[in-house]
C-alpha positions in Angstrom: 14.0 -26.9 11.1 12.7 -23.9 9.0 8.9 -22.7 9.5 6.4 -23.8 6.8 5.2 -20.7 4.5 1.7 -19.6 5.3 -0.9 -20.0 2.2 -3.9 -17.7 1.2 -6.9 -19.7 0.4 -6.3 -19.2 -3.8 -2.9 -20.7 -3.2 -4.4 -23.9 -5.5 -5.6 -21.2 -8.2 -2.5 -20.0 -8.1 -1.1 -23.3 -8.9 -3.5 -24.3 -10.8 -2.5 -21.3 -13.7 1.1 -22.5 -12.7 2.4 -19.4 -10.8 5.4 -19.1 -10.2 5.3 -18.4 -6.6 8.0 -17.1 -4.2 7.8 -16.5 0.1 7.0 -12.6 0.7 7.2 -12.1 4.0 6.9 -16.3 5.6 3.8 -16.5 3.1 4.3 -18.0 0.0 2.9 -16.2 -3.0 2.5 -15.1 -6.3 5.4 -13.4 -8.3 4.2 -13.6 -11.7 1.9 -15.8 -14.1 3.0 -14.2 -17.5 5.4 -11.6 -17.0 5.8 -8.9 -14.5 6.4 -6.3 -18.0 3.3 -8.2 -19.2 0.5 -8.2 -16.5 1.7 -4.5 -15.5 0.7 -3.6 -18.9 -2.8 -5.2 -18.5 -3.0 -3.4 -15.1 -2.4 0.0 -17.0 -4.1 -0.6 -20.2 -7.1 -3.6 -18.7 -7.3 -4.9 -15.4 -5.7 -7.2 -13.1 -6.8 -9.0 -10.2 -3.9 -9.6 -7.7 -4.7 -12.0 -4.3 -3.9 -10.0 -1.4 -5.0 -11.8 1.3 -1.9 -12.2 3.4 -2.3 -8.7 4.4 -4.5 -7.4 7.8 -8.1 -7.0 8.6 -8.6 -5.8 11.7 -12.4 -4.7 13.4 -12.6 -1.6 15.7 -15.9 -1.4 17.2 -17.9 -0.5 20.3 -19.3 3.5 21.6 -15.7 5.0 22.0 -14.9 3.9 18.3 -13.7 6.6 16.8 -11.3 7.9 20.5 -9.9 5.3 19.6 -8.9 6.2 16.5 -8.4 9.6 16.9 -5.7 8.8 19.3 -3.4 5.4 17.2 -3.4 7.3 14.0 -2.7 10.2 12.0 -5.9 11.2 10.5 -8.5 13.2 11.5 -11.1 10.2 11.4 -14.3 13.0 12.5 -13.9 13.6 8.8 -14.6 10.4 7.5 -18.3 9.9 6.0 -19.2 6.4 7.4 -19.4 4.6 3.8 -16.0 6.2 3.0 -12.2 5.2 3.4 -9.0 7.4 4.1 -4.8 6.5 4.6 -3.5 6.9 7.9 -0.6 6.2 9.8 0.6 4.5 13.1 3.6 6.7 14.7 5.6 5.9 17.5 5.8 8.9 20.2 9.2 9.6 18.0 7.5 10.3 15.0 8.9 7.1 13.5 6.1 4.6 11.3 4.9 1.4 13.0 2.6 1.0 10.0 0.4 2.7 7.7 -3.1 1.6 6.8 -6.0 2.4 5.6 -9.6 3.0 7.3 -12.8 2.0 5.9 -16.0 3.7 8.1 -18.7 1.2 7.7 -21.6 2.1 10.3 -21.3 4.4 13.1 -19.4 2.9 15.7 -17.6 0.1 13.2 -14.2 0.4 11.2 -12.4 -1.4 8.9 -8.5 -1.4 8.9 -6.7 -2.8 6.9 -2.2 -3.1 8.0 1.0 -4.3 5.7 0.6 -8.2 6.0 4.3 -8.5 7.5 2.8 -5.5 10.3 -0.7 -8.4 11.2 0.9 -8.6 15.3 2.5 -6.2 15.4 0.5 -4.0 14.7 -2.1 -5.4 16.9 -0.1 -5.4 19.8 1.4 -1.8 19.4 -2.8 -0.4 19.3 -3.9 -2.6 21.7 -1.8 -1.3 24.4 -4.0 1.7 23.8 -7.8 0.5 24.5 -7.4 1.2 28.6 -11.1 1.5 29.6 -12.3 2.5 26.4 -15.9 0.7 25.4 -13.8 0.0 22.0 -13.3 -3.8 20.6 -10.4 -4.8 18.8 -10.5 -7.7 16.1 -8.7 -9.2 14.3 -10.6 -10.6 11.5 -7.3 -11.3 9.2 -7.3 -15.4 9.4 -11.3 -15.4 7.8 -10.9 -12.9 5.2 -10.2 -13.0 1.8 -9.0 -9.4 0.2 -8.8 -9.5 -4.3 -7.4 -6.3 -5.6 -9.3 -6.1 -9.2 -7.2 -3.0 -10.8 -7.3 -0.9 -14.1 -9.2 0.8 -16.3 -11.4 -1.8 -16.9 -12.2 -2.7 -13.6 -15.5 -0.9 -12.9 -16.9 -2.7 -16.1 -15.7 -6.3 -15.1 -17.2 -5.9 -11.4 -20.3 -4.1 -13.3 -21.0 -7.3 -14.9 -20.8 -9.0 -11.2 -22.6 -7.1 -9.0 -24.8 -4.6 -11.2 -25.1 -0.2 -10.5 -23.4 -0.7 -7.0 -20.1 -0.6 -8.7 -20.5 2.2 -10.5 -21.6 4.5 -8.4 -19.2 3.8 -5.2 -17.5 7.3 -5.3 -13.2 7.1 -5.3 -12.4 5.5 -1.1 -16.1 4.8 -1.0 -16.9 1.2 0.9 -20.3 -0.5 1.0 -21.5 -4.2 1.6 -23.7 -5.4 -1.2 -24.0 -9.5 -2.5 -22.9 -11.6 -4.5 -25.0 -14.8 -6.4 -26.1 -14.4 -2.0 -23.1 -13.7 -0.5 -21.4 -10.7 1.3 -19.0 -8.9 -0.4 -17.2 -5.8 1.2 -16.3 -3.2 -2.1 -14.1 -0.6 -1.2 -13.0 1.8 -3.9 -9.3 1.5 -3.5 -6.0 0.1 -4.8 -2.6 0.5 -4.7 -1.8 0.3 -8.1 -2.5 4.3 -9.4 -5.5 3.1 -11.3 -9.0 3.2 -10.8 -10.2 0.1 -9.3 -11.5 -1.7 -6.7 -10.8 -4.5 -3.2 -13.0 -6.7 -2.1 -13.5 -8.3 1.1 -15.0 -11.7 1.5 -15.8 -15.0 3.1 -12.5 -17.1 2.7 -15.2 -20.5 1.6 -16.0 -18.0 -1.1 -12.3 -17.0 -2.6 -12.0 -18.7 -5.1 -15.0 -18.5 -6.7 -15.3 -15.3 -6.6 -11.8 -15.1 -7.9 -12.6 -17.3 -10.6 -15.1 -15.6 -11.7 -13.3 -12.2 -12.0 -11.5 -14.2 -14.3 -13.9 -15.4 -16.5 -14.9 -11.7 -16.7 -12.1 -10.4 -18.4 -9.5 -9.7 -15.6 -5.6 -10.8 -16.0 -4.5 -13.0 -12.7 -1.3 -10.3 -11.8 1.5 -11.2 -9.0 3.5 -9.7 -6.3 6.2 -8.9 -8.7 3.5 -6.3 -10.8 2.1 -5.1 -7.8 5.4 -4.3 -6.9 6.0 -2.1 -10.5 2.9 -0.5 -10.0 3.1 1.1 -7.5 6.3 2.2 -7.6 5.5 4.3 -10.3 2.8 6.8 -8.4 5.8 6.6 -6.0 3.4 5.1 -3.8 4.6 3.4 0.4 5.5 0.2 0.7 6.4 -0.7 4.4 9.8 -1.5 5.1 11.4 0.8 2.0 9.8 4.2 1.8 8.5 3.8 6.0 9.5 1.6 8.8 10.3 3.1 12.7 13.3 5.5 11.8 11.6 7.1 9.3 8.3 9.8 9.8 6.0 10.8 7.0 7.3 14.2 7.0 10.3 12.8 5.5 8.2 9.9 3.0 6.2 13.0 1.9 2.9 11.6 4.2 3.0 14.9 5.9 -0.9 15.4 4.2 -1.8 12.3 6.0 -0.7 14.2 9.7 -3.8 16.2 11.2 -1.9 18.1 14.0 -5.0 19.6 14.2 -7.4 17.3 15.9 -5.7 17.3 19.2 -3.9 15.3 21.0 -2.1 11.6 19.3 0.5 8.8 19.5 3.0 11.0 18.1 1.6 14.5 17.9 4.1 16.6 20.0 7.4 14.8 18.3 5.2 15.7 14.6 4.7 18.7 16.0 8.2 19.2 15.4 8.9 17.1 13.3 7.5 19.1 10.7 10.0 22.2 10.0 12.7 20.3 11.7 12.9 16.9 9.4 16.8 16.5 7.9 15.5 13.9 5.6 13.7 13.5 2.4 12.3 10.9 -0.4 13.6 11.7 -3.8 12.3 10.3 -7.9 15.4 9.8 -10.0 16.3 8.3 -13.3 19.7 6.6 -13.5 21.4 7.9 -16.1 24.8 6.3 -16.7 24.9 2.4 -16.5 23.1 0.2 -14.2 20.2 0.0 -12.7 19.5 1.1 -8.8 18.1 -1.5 -6.6 16.9 -0.7 -2.9 18.9 -0.9 0.0 22.2 1.1 -2.6 24.2 3.9 -1.0 23.2 7.1 -2.6 26.4 9.6 -2.6 25.9 13.6 -4.2 28.0 14.5 -7.3 31.2 15.2 -5.2 30.9 12.1 -3.5 29.6 12.7 -0.5 27.6 10.0 1.7 23.8 11.2 1.5 21.4 8.7 1.6 20.3 5.1 0.8 18.3 3.5 -2.5 14.5 2.6 -0.9 13.4 1.3 -4.6 14.7 0.9 -7.7 13.9 -1.0 -10.6 13.6 -0.2 -14.9 10.4 1.1 -15.4 7.9 -1.1 -16.8 6.2 2.4 -18.7 9.0 4.8 -18.9 11.6 2.2 -20.1 14.2 3.3 -18.2 16.1 2.0 -15.1 14.3 4.4 -12.2 13.9 4.7 -8.6 13.2 6.2 -5.4 16.3 7.2 -2.5 15.6 8.7 1.1 18.5 11.5 0.9 20.0 14.6 2.5 17.5 17.2 2.3 20.3 19.5 1.1 20.4 17.7 -1.9 16.5 16.7 -2.6 16.1 19.7 -5.8 14.5 18.7 -8.5 17.3 18.6 -11.5 20.1 17.7 -9.2 22.5 15.2 -9.9 23.4 12.2 -7.5 25.3 9.3 -7.6 24.1 5.8 -7.0 26.8 3.1 -5.4 26.0 0.2 -8.3 28.0 -3.0 -7.6 30.9 -0.4 -5.2 31.0 1.6 -8.5 29.7 5.5 -8.7 27.2 5.6 -11.3 25.5 9.3 -12.1 22.0 9.7 -11.8 19.4 13.0 -11.5 16.4 14.0 -9.4 13.2 14.8 -11.0 9.8 15.2 -10.8 7.8 12.7 -8.1 6.1 10.5 -8.4 7.0 9.6 -12.0 3.2 8.5 -13.0 0.4 10.4 -12.1 -3.3 8.6 -12.3 -5.3 9.2 -14.6 -8.6 8.0 -12.8 -11.5 10.8 -12.4 -14.3 10.4 -10.7 
């Protein structure tokens, strides 16, 4: 007997908008409303909203909260000021990535973590084992928390119409708590699209009202299809594709998120060695032959030697050409180099191009 799909608190809103629903990591989620390309362009040119309430939210609180996060993540959390957010990784002792996450410093001994939906239980169990005698609590608030992402060049104006100057004053990677219609609302200037935008945390019971208010203010509803194409163009990692337990941060081009000089942490010994001794690396490529690369397809060198595999591939809505990201042997990662993607058992020519494809236009 199959397990029923989970639903976010905004499920009825998606049905009312005639969204096409698909299974995603055990959730019944909207993949598109008006179409992936239309929604992708809406975010690049105007503003879109995404229901990402399936993501995980953990609260880390207590006098040892900083020490705990310093030990379990790769970030130097001591440098994260109150009211700011930062990207981090959870790593295994061998350097493989358990998950990637954002850390929001809310007050002196209080942090909010956002983890990937498919890793909520895994991450909670992984982090819990390191609490020991530390004076810290780790609380999973995912079941009671809704998360809406508002992204695009008009995002600031739309949010300003709801919450006033708070939206304008918030710096990139800033986070604050404010009120909307008398309700507590956490706003972070973060996102996953390569555009300016905000992520809005609210209690489940208020999510539908906030969703409708954002639509009425001019945002367009967008599904997981556009979310994937939008994060793909600036080469933002997706766990299970560009990251997993067998891929280390240096292979994933995320060495900047590993702060080895902060002292010992989980995985630090292995990461010290891997920094100058990793054998694979992510590359961006353009398909020049006839075909479309997809995740999992094999990658060969120009002389037919297996050298890796595609992590994500699709026709790019912004550039109107088939592009991809692949994890391959470092000996073949030079920009301009020729590779082959094995599409339906046939080699299709491709060329390694500058990483990432798309540079964010957001400046603040």
